[in-house]
N, C-alpha and C positions, 0 to 999 in steps of 0.2 A: 694371217702372220704365218712366217715360215716355221715348219716343224723341224726338229733337230736334225733329222735324218734327210731334210731337202734344203741344203743351205744355199744352194744356187737357184732357187725360185726366182723368177723374174728376167732371168738371163735368156736372151733368144740367141740361138746358135744355128747357122746354117752348115751343115755337114756335106762335104763333096767326097767323103771318105770313101774307100773302096779296099776290099779284102781285109787285111788285119789292122796295120797301123792306124790308118786315118779313122776307121769305126770304132777301134779300142778307145781312141780319144775322144769321140762322140758319145760313147755310151758312159764314159767316165763323168761327162757333163750332165748326160740324161738321167744316170741313176741318182746323182746328187741335187737333181730338181730343176735343170735348166730345160727349156724349151727347145729341144732339139728337132730340127726339120732336116730329115735326110733328103737330099736333093739326088735322085738316081735317074739313069737313062730311061727313055720312054718305055724300052723293053724290060727295065729293071736292071738292078745289080747283078753282073754276071756271077758273084758270090752265091747267090741264091741257088745256082743250079751247079756249084762244085760236087764232085763225087767223093767217095772213099774217104781218106783221112780229113779233107776238108769240108765234109759235108755239114758239119756243125757250126763253120764261121759265121754264116749270117744270123743264125738264131743268138748265137754267143755275144755277138758286139753289136746288136741293133735293136736290142729290147728297148723299151721306155721312149722311143722316138717316133715322131710322124713321118710320114713317106709323101713326098711329091715326085711325080715322074714328069721329066720335061726332056724334050729333045735340044740339047744346049748347042747342037751344030746350027742351029736356025736362030736368025736374029731374034723372032719372037720369043725363042725360049730363052735367049740372053736377058731379054728385057724384063721378063717375069722375075729373075734373080735380081736385077738391078732395082726392081720395085721392092721386094721382098729385103733387100741389105739396107734400105733406109733406117729402118729402126733395129737392126741386128746389132748385137754385142759383139759377136765371134763370128768369123768365117774359118772353117777348117778345110784344108785339102792336102791330098798325098797323090796328085797325079805326078806323072814322070816330067823329066825337065822339058819345059816349052808347052804343056799341054794346056795348062789353064790360062796361059796367053792368049791361045787360039781360041779359046773358049769365051774371050773378052771378060774373064770374071778375075783377072789378076789382082795383085794389091794396089797396082796404079790405077786399074780400071775402078776399084770399088771404094778407094778411099776418097775419090772425088765425089762421090755420092754421100758418104758417111765418115767424116773426118774422126768419129770418135770409135770407129770399128777397130777391133784388134784381130789381125789377120795372121791365123797359125798355118805356116806352111812345114810339112813334114816330108822329108827327104832321105835319099840315100847317104848323102854327105852333106855337112855344112860348108861354108865358104871355104875355097881353096883348090888345089890343083885338081881334086877328083869330083868338084861340084857338080859337072854336068853328066857323069856317069849315072846309070841306072843301078839299081841295087834290089837285092832281096834278102830276107834274113839270113838264108843259108850262107849268101854269099859272104855277109859281113862277119858271119860267125867265123868262116874259113879265114878271111883276111884280117881281123883282128887278133888271131890267135885262140880264140875261145875254143874252136873245135880241136885245135892241138892240144889245148889242156884237159880236154874232155875225154878224148879217146887216149886209147893205150899208145905208146910209143910206134910213130910210122902210121898210125891209123886214125886220122882226125876224124871227128865225131861230133855231128850237131847234137845240140840239146835237144831232148824228146818233146819240146813245146816251143812255139814262136816266142821265145823270151825276148828277143830284141825287137821285133815289132810292137810286143806289148810295152816293153820298157820306154821305146821311143815315143810312142803315143802317149804314155804316162808324162814324160819329160815335157812333151809339148803343152799338155795341159798344165803343168806347172808353169811354164813359160807364159802361157796365155792368161792365167789367173794373175800372175806378177804384173803383166802389163794392164789388165784391168784394175789392179790395186794402184798402179802409177797413173791411171786415166782419173782416177778419183781426185788426184791433185791436179793435174795438168789439164784434164778436159779433152785430151786430144789421144787417140788410139795409135797403134803401131804394129808393124809387122814383126812377128816372132817366128821362130823356127826350131824344130828338133830333127833328129837324123838317126839312122840306123847305125852308121859306123861309129860316130862319135858316143852314142850310148852303149854300144859293145865296149869301146876303148874304157869307158868310164868304168865299166864293171870290173875291167882288168887291173885296176890300178894299183891295187895291192900286190898283184904278180909282178907287175913292172918294177916296183920298188924292191920286192923281194929278189927279182934277178940283178938288180943293181947291187945289193948286199952280198949275195953270193958269187957275183963277178961272172955270171953266165946266165944261160936259159933255165927257167925252172922247168922241172920235169914234168910232163903231164900227170895229172891226178892219179891214174890208175899205177904209175910208176913212183909217186912222191915217196918220200923219206917221212913219215908220219911224225906229226908234232905231237902226238898223244900216244900214251902206252897202249891203251885200246880204245880203238874208234874203227870198228871193222863190221862186215857183215858176217853172221855165224847161221850155219844149217843146222835146225833141230831134227832131233830122230825121225819125225813124221814129215820131213821133207820141207818144211815151212822155214823162211828165213826172216832173221831178226837184225837189226843194226843196234849195236852196243856201244856208247861213249862213256869213258870214266876219263874225265879231265881234271880232276884235282885228288888229292891224297884221301879227302874224304869219301870221294865216289868209291877209290879203289878199296878202302877199309871196308866200307859197307857190303860192296860187291863181293868181295871174298867172305865176308860173314854170312851173307843171305845164301849164296851158292854153296857154302860148305867147303870153301878151298882154304881151310886152315894152315895148310902147310905153306902158303903164298902169304897170308896176311901179314905176318911180321918178319918175312924173310928179306934180308938186308939187299939182297939183289933186286928188290922192288921199291926200294926207299926212295921215293920222289919219281917224278914223271920222267925226267933224264934217264934216270936209272932203267926204268920200265921201257923206253924207247931204245936205249941199248940193249935190253933183253929180248927185243920182239922177234929176233930171227929165230930163237929157239922156243920162246914163251908161247908166240901167236899159235903154232901147230898144236901145242899141248892144250892150249885154252880151247881152240876149236874141236878137239878130241873131247874134251871134257863137256862142253856145251852140246855135243851132237848126241849125248847119252839122254837127253831131255827132250819131251815134247814141247812143241812150240808154246802151247797155252801155259805150261809150269815155267819155260823161262821168262815169258811176258809178266807173269805173277811175280816172280822173283825179282825181276828189275824195277817193278813198279814199288815193292817193299824196300829195295835198296835205294830208291830215289836217284836213280842213276838216267842219263838221257838215254832213251831207247825208242824203236819203233819196230813192228812188223814191217816186212817189206810189202808194200800193197801195189796196187793197180789202180788207173785212174776211173775205171769204171765202178769200181768199189766205193768212190766217194759218194754216189748217190744213195748208199746206205749208211753211210758214215753218221755213228750217233751224235758227235759233236757237232756237225754241220747241220743235221736235222733238229738239233736241239738250241741252236742259237741264230736261225732265220739265216743260214749261210747257203742254203740252196733255194733258187727261185723256179717255180713250175712254169716252164716256158714253153710255148708253142713251137714244134719243129715239123714242118711240113714234109720232109724227107721220111719221116716215119709212116706217113699216110694220116690224113684227117687231121693234121696239126696235133698229134698227141703231143702230151707233155712230158718233159725231161727237167730234172733239177739241176739246173746250172748254177754254178758259183756265183754268189754275190761279191760284191765290192769289199774287199778285205778290209773295211774301216767300221768304226762305230761311233756315234755321237752321244754326248750328254752323260747325265747319271744314269737315265735308263737304259745308256749303252745300246742305242738304237741303231740298226743296220739299214741302209739303203734298201728299198725294196722294188717290187715289180708293179708299176702302175699301168703299163701298155704292154700289151705282147709285142713281138717283133712285126712290124706293119706289114700287110701286104703291099704289093706294088701299086704306088700311086693312091694308097687308101685315104688320105687326107689332102689330095689334090685340091678338091673342090673347097673344102673349108678354108684351107690357107689362102686360095685365091680370094675367096668372098672378104677375108679378113683384109686383104690387101687392096681391096676396093674393085675387083673385079666383078662385073654384072653376070648373071647367069647365061645371057647371050654370048658375052664374051668368053666365057668359059667353054659353052657349048661349041662356038667358032674355032677356039683352040684345039680343041679335041677333035673336031672335023677335019682340021688342017694336018693333024699327025703331030702337033707340037706338043701335046699333052698324051702321056700314054693310059692304055684302058685300065681301070682297076681291076687286079687280079682277085680270084676267088679263094685261092690257097694263101697261108699266112708264110712265114719265113721256110 
């Protein structure tokens, strides 16, 4: 019986994903209980060996999966996939245009083997004039206007995380699950797709509407005319920074009372959010001076007491010790070989919970070693030990690596 946190148990997914978008879709399926088989090259997914900023990609997006390492350029390797797809529910891929067709694992190739298959293709662009272009997360952040909205005027700036890769993968899973639901009725699978560019444009829908309303381009976020009287980052006397947002008259009254700004609490110039917005030009510098007299800890305590929206300005590395994440199963102790010996790092879990017990999807499998599950997957597909030995001797199968992700 499925537990609340494994609702997709029983689904079999073949994951051709690489880098972020595809593996992100795969880890969503895997964390939710599907049997996700990562099909990687005989020498392993190149993401395993990325340096610097990208060194955590593999461990983050490939937990809870099994790995089989195959040379898909060989007919014998393609034949293995064709056998595995016979009882698969979902295939996902995010290769560049034309690659999956050359590997004989396209939708047209695999639907003939398994008509119930749902085939998720994740690309740079959906159908249209751009559909054969290659794309990257940063490319579509620039193209869509997201980078324009993020940076100061004249200095487009990508977001500090691969937000479009992640969103494109998540939308792909939504499409695949919808297709699986339809299959319950029709008995037939279908091809579905998601993309980077259209995911980025979806995020900007409200900005598009806002531009139409004001009759011109919206200013970038750093230059925006604020919609709230207090909605800013402030620096404390000890150098710490805090964001404070007062988005209602109640917030403003409690904020003034708690911080001791009695001269402002009933000032007619601050009567209503619109008035506070009009006063920002002279009010904000004075507020910054008042806040700057206090240490960060006192500011945070007062914001909590005032029940306004606030947060210390943090860094991503600090999430590993965040008490909320540590207290609710929000961090999964994951092996990362780049640290040496597969040391464990707390990587954020899926941001969902299930049932009255509010269960979070957990970690059942560490990120796999290259080809770690090749033999068990092939045995389950009907290959004999001699078959497996011959395929490995011929170089169709990769050797099992000793290190984890």
